[in-house]
C-alpha positions, 0 to 999 in steps of 0.5 A: 075553591082554588086559592092559587094565584095566577102567575103573570105572563112574561109580557106582564112582568116586562111591563111591570118591571119597566114601569117600576124602573121608570118610577123609582129611577126618575131620570129614566121616566122618559127613556125608551126601555126594553128587554135588551136595555143594558142596566148600567150603561144604556140606562146609566143606573148606579149600584144604589139605584139598582139595589133600590129598584130590585127591592121594589121589584121583590116587593111588587112580585112578592119574591126574593131574588138572591143578592148573589144573582144581582151581580149577574144581571146586565140587562132588563131581560136578565132581571125579568128572567130572574123574576120569572124563575122566582115566580115559578119557584113560589108557585 
């Protein structure tokens, strides 16, 4: 019996990440967010909102993204790239 959990596709990670952002940053619920959206300018997410969303993302995907990497994340793509890296490590 294979107990391994299948890693979600990149598209699934993008979809779930954007859903989490829209859920936990209500002012973005009606915004068009994509991989190229810049977190602090296009999305106007402040540092506390970003930390809150990252904690929710870590919980959602059962990963831990080192906080020192958080400062380097500028776009949704950067966040998704980090999630994918951590998922591959956890596999």
